[in-house]
C-alpha positions as CSV (number, residue, x, y, z in Angstrom):
1,M,206.6,-92.6,-6.1
2,T,209.4,-92.4,-3.7
3,E,210.2,-95.1,-1.3
4,R,210.1,-94.1,2.4
5,S,212.1,-95.9,5.0
6,F,210.6,-96.1,8.5
7,L,214.0,-96.1,10.1
8,R,215.1,-92.9,8.4
9,D,211.7,-91.0,8.7
10,D,211.9,-88.9,11.9
11,G,208.2,-87.7,11.4
12,A,206.9,-91.3,11.7
13,A,208.7,-92.1,14.9
14,L,208.1,-88.7,16.5
15,G,204.4,-89.4,17.6
16,L,205.0,-93.1,18.4
17,P,205.7,-92.9,22.2
18,I,202.6,-90.8,22.9
19,R,200.5,-93.2,20.8
20,M,201.8,-96.2,22.7
21,V,201.0,-94.5,26.0
22,V,197.4,-93.6,24.9
23,L,196.7,-97.1,23.6
24,T,198.0,-98.6,26.8
25,I,195.8,-96.4,28.9
26,V,192.7,-97.2,26.7
27,G,193.5,-100.9,26.9
28,L,193.9,-100.8,30.7
29,V,190.5,-99.0,31.0
30,G,188.9,-101.6,28.8
31,L,190.4,-104.4,30.8
32,T,189.3,-102.9,34.1
33,M,185.7,-102.6,32.7
34,I,185.7,-106.3,31.6
35,L,187.1,-107.5,35.0
36,S,184.6,-105.5,37.0
37,A,181.8,-106.9,34.9
38,L,183.1,-110.4,35.5
39,A,183.3,-109.8,39.2
40,G,179.6,-109.0,39.3
41,I,178.6,-112.4,37.8
42,H,176.9,-114.6,40.4
43,T,178.2,-118.1,40.7
44,T,176.1,-121.2,40.7
45,P,174.2,-121.6,44.0
46,S,175.3,-124.4,46.3
47,V,173.1,-127.4,47.2
48,L,171.2,-127.9,50.5
49,Y,170.5,-131.3,52.2
50,V,168.0,-132.0,55.0
51,I,168.2,-135.0,57.3
52,S,165.9,-135.8,60.2
53,N,166.0,-137.9,63.3
54,T,163.2,-140.1,62.0
55,T,162.1,-141.4,58.6
56,S,158.6,-142.5,59.6
57,F,156.2,-142.7,62.5
58,S,152.7,-143.9,63.3
59,M,149.7,-141.8,64.5
60,S,146.7,-143.1,66.3
61,G,143.4,-142.3,64.7
62,T,142.8,-139.9,61.9
63,T,144.0,-136.7,63.7
64,D,147.0,-136.6,66.0
65,D,150.1,-134.6,66.9
66,S,153.4,-135.6,65.4
67,P,156.4,-136.4,67.7
68,Y,159.0,-133.7,68.0
69,I,161.2,-134.0,64.9
70,Q,164.6,-132.5,64.5
71,L,165.8,-131.4,61.0
72,N,169.4,-130.6,60.2
73,V,170.1,-128.5,57.2
74,L,173.5,-129.0,55.7
75,N,175.4,-127.8,52.6
76,S,177.4,-129.9,50.2
77,E,180.4,-129.9,52.5
78,D,178.3,-131.3,55.3
79,E,178.4,-128.0,57.2
80,P,175.3,-126.7,59.1
81,V,173.4,-123.9,57.4
82,P,172.2,-121.4,60.0
83,G,169.3,-119.0,59.3
84,A,167.7,-121.2,56.6
85,S,163.9,-120.8,56.3
86,V,162.1,-124.1,56.7
87,V,158.4,-124.8,56.0
88,I,156.8,-128.2,57.0
89,W,153.4,-129.5,55.8
90,S,151.3,-132.2,57.2
91,P,150.4,-135.1,54.9
92,D,147.0,-133.5,54.0
93,H,148.7,-130.1,53.5
94,R,146.2,-128.4,55.9
95,T,148.7,-128.0,58.8
96,A,152.0,-126.2,58.4
97,K,154.9,-125.1,60.6
98,A,157.6,-122.6,59.6
99,G,160.8,-121.3,61.2
100,T,164.5,-120.8,60.7
101,T,167.4,-123.0,61.5
102,D,169.6,-122.2,64.5
103,S,173.3,-121.6,64.5
104,F,173.8,-125.4,64.3
105,G,171.5,-125.7,61.3
106,E,168.8,-127.4,63.4
107,F,165.1,-126.9,63.3
108,I,162.8,-128.8,65.8
109,F,159.1,-128.9,65.2
110,Q,155.9,-130.7,66.1
111,L,152.8,-130.6,63.9
112,E,149.6,-130.3,66.0
113,N,146.3,-131.8,64.9
114,M,147.7,-133.1,61.6
115,S,145.7,-135.7,59.6
116,L,146.2,-138.0,56.7
117,P,144.7,-137.3,53.3
118,T,141.0,-138.4,53.1
119,G,140.6,-142.1,52.6
120,K,144.4,-142.8,53.0
121,S,146.1,-144.9,55.7
122,E,149.4,-143.3,55.1
123,G,150.9,-140.1,53.8
124,Y,154.1,-138.0,53.9
125,I,155.3,-134.8,55.6
126,A,156.7,-132.4,53.1
127,V,159.5,-129.9,53.7
128,K,160.8,-126.8,51.8
129,V,164.1,-125.1,52.7
130,I,165.2,-121.7,51.4
131,Q,168.5,-119.9,52.0
132,E,170.2,-117.1,50.0
133,G,173.1,-118.5,48.0
134,Y,171.7,-122.0,47.8
135,L,169.2,-123.8,45.5
136,D,165.8,-124.1,47.1
137,L,165.1,-127.6,48.4
138,E,161.6,-129.1,48.3
139,E,160.9,-132.7,49.3
140,Q,157.3,-133.9,49.0
141,Y,158.0,-137.3,50.5
142,F,160.2,-136.5,53.4
143,I,158.8,-138.4,56.4
144,K,156.3,-141.2,56.1
145,V,153.2,-141.2,58.4
146,R,151.0,-144.2,59.0
147,S,147.7,-144.6,60.8
148,T,147.4,-147.4,63.3
């Protein structure tokens, strides 16, 4: 067997530049496909927070209207979240109110004819907030309601 030297073999070096160009193009196409697939990956949704102008109130009797309550929906940077869907339930879950937050992330509501759970002298208003790009927020014990 004769020994071949790569440096002296013109036939081995002849196709090398075109092979390098083809492999570079194939590599760039593959890299482009990988990067486009990564660009389509959704990031982890942000967190929502809800605060209200009250933490509790009293109602007279077994059925009453709530006072007007203002909710503010904020993101993790304490910025208002406009257009978030908000659902509020009375303590007995028979009365509900729904709407969306305004451009300041505020939602003002009043629950009419709400009542406490049967046989209870206190209960809680529940809230659920949904907005695209954020984790859903559900709080069962949001505002305490007492009967006087």
